[in-house]
C-alpha positions in Angstrom: 98.3 58.3 314.3 98.2 57.7 317.7 102.3 56.7 317.1 103.1 60.4 315.9 102.3 62.4 319.1 104.6 59.4 321.1 107.5 60.2 318.5 107.8 63.8 318.8 107.3 63.1 322.3 110.2 61.0 322.6 112.1 63.0 320.1 111.8 66.2 322.4 112.7 64.3 325.7 116.1 65.8 325.4 118.8 65.9 328.4 120.4 69.5 327.7 119.5 72.4 325.9 123.1 71.6 323.4 121.2 69.2 322.4 117.8 70.3 322.0 119.7 73.5 319.4 121.9 70.6 318.0 118.9 68.2 317.1 116.7 71.6 316.0 119.6 72.6 313.8 119.7 68.8 311.7 116.1 69.0 311.8 115.8 71.6 309.3 119.0 70.2 307.4 116.8 67.1 307.3 113.4 68.8 306.6 111.9 66.8 309.1 109.1 69.9 310.4 107.8 67.4 313.2 110.8 67.3 315.2 111.7 71.1 314.2 108.6 72.5 315.1 108.1 69.6 318.2 111.4 71.5 319.8 110.2 75.0 320.2 107.8 75.9 323.4 104.1 76.1 322.5 104.8 80.0 322.4 108.1 80.3 321.2 108.6 83.5 319.1 111.3 83.4 316.0 113.4 86.6 315.5 114.6 86.6 311.6 117.4 88.8 310.2 115.2 91.0 308.2 113.9 93.7 310.3 109.8 92.7 309.2 110.7 89.2 311.2 109.1 88.3 314.2 107.1 85.0 314.3 105.3 82.8 316.5 106.0 79.3 316.7 102.8 79.0 314.0 103.6 81.9 311.7 107.3 80.5 311.4 105.9 77.5 310.9 103.7 78.8 308.1 106.4 80.8 306.8 109.0 77.8 306.4 106.3 75.0 305.5 107.5 75.6 301.5 111.2 74.8 302.4 110.7 72.2 304.8 108.9 70.5 301.9 111.4 70.5 299.4 113.1 67.9 301.5 115.8 70.8 302.9 114.8 73.6 305.1 118.6 75.1 306.0 121.8 74.3 307.5 122.8 76.2 310.3 126.4 74.2 312.1 127.6 75.3 315.5 130.6 76.2 315.5 130.7 77.8 319.2 128.2 78.1 321.7 127.8 79.2 325.4 124.7 78.6 327.4 124.0 79.8 331.0 121.2 78.7 333.4 118.8 80.4 335.8 119.0 79.4 339.5 116.3 77.1 339.4 117.9 75.2 335.9 114.1 76.3 334.0 116.1 78.3 331.8 118.5 78.8 329.9 120.0 81.4 327.9 121.8 80.6 325.1 124.7 82.3 322.2 125.8 80.0 319.4 128.0 81.2 316.2 126.9 79.3 313.3 128.4 78.5 309.8 126.0 78.5 307.6 125.7 78.6 303.5 123.8 80.9 302.3 124.4 83.5 304.9 127.7 82.8 306.2 129.1 83.0 309.7 125.4 84.2 311.8 124.9 84.1 315.2 121.8 82.5 316.7 121.2 83.3 320.7 117.6 82.6 322.6 116.2 80.9 325.4 115.0 77.4 326.2 112.6 76.5 329.2 112.6 73.3 330.7 109.0 71.8 330.6 109.0 68.4 333.2 112.7 66.6 332.0 111.9 68.2 328.6 113.8 71.5 326.9 111.9 73.5 325.0 113.3 76.6 322.5 110.9 79.5 323.7 112.8 82.3 321.8 115.4 82.0 318.9 117.2 85.2 317.2 119.1 84.8 314.4 121.5 88.0 313.4 124.2 88.3 311.0 127.4 90.3 312.8 128.4 93.0 311.2 132.0 93.6 311.5 132.6 97.4 312.7 134.9 98.5 309.8 132.0 97.5 307.3 128.9 99.3 310.1 128.9 102.7 308.2 128.8 101.0 304.6 126.0 98.5 305.6 123.8 101.1 307.7 124.1 103.4 304.8 122.6 101.0 302.7 120.0 99.7 304.7 118.7 103.5 305.2 118.5 103.2 301.3 116.8 100.0 301.0 113.9 101.2 303.9 113.6 104.5 301.6 112.8 103.0 298.7 110.4 100.6 299.9 108.9 103.2 302.0 108.9 105.1 298.4 107.2 102.1 296.6 104.4 101.8 299.3 103.5 105.2 299.1 103.7 105.3 295.4 101.5 101.9 295.2 99.3 103.9 298.2 98.0 106.6 295.1 98.0 104.3 292.4 
């Protein structure tokens, strides 16, 4: 059991934010929960595509654990990525275009922090870009969905 923390430490001692993000996405595809969550900073936050999906690292792990236990969580491949660094070199901001089989084109953005020689993901924001010509229709569908959810919640409160 003492070997596990050493393996996680070695796996997370990655030299660049780009390499951390690549390993993180690969860990999800390979259902390696220890590596995946080991690459996140202790106070990390994950923002999903649904407005209700704002999770701390521990909350996200609880949500994602069943997917990892199935042997494959999800597959995200960065098609394009931009990374910028703070002047002291200890913080990196990024955005990446993602190819995903289940969601189609998606976007990830966030922040990595350097802890010693190790980069860790402090925040990740997953989104699905909506083409401008589709925005009016998507907005309408979201509004209808939210009304239906609110109506269901009110109805449930009175039953």
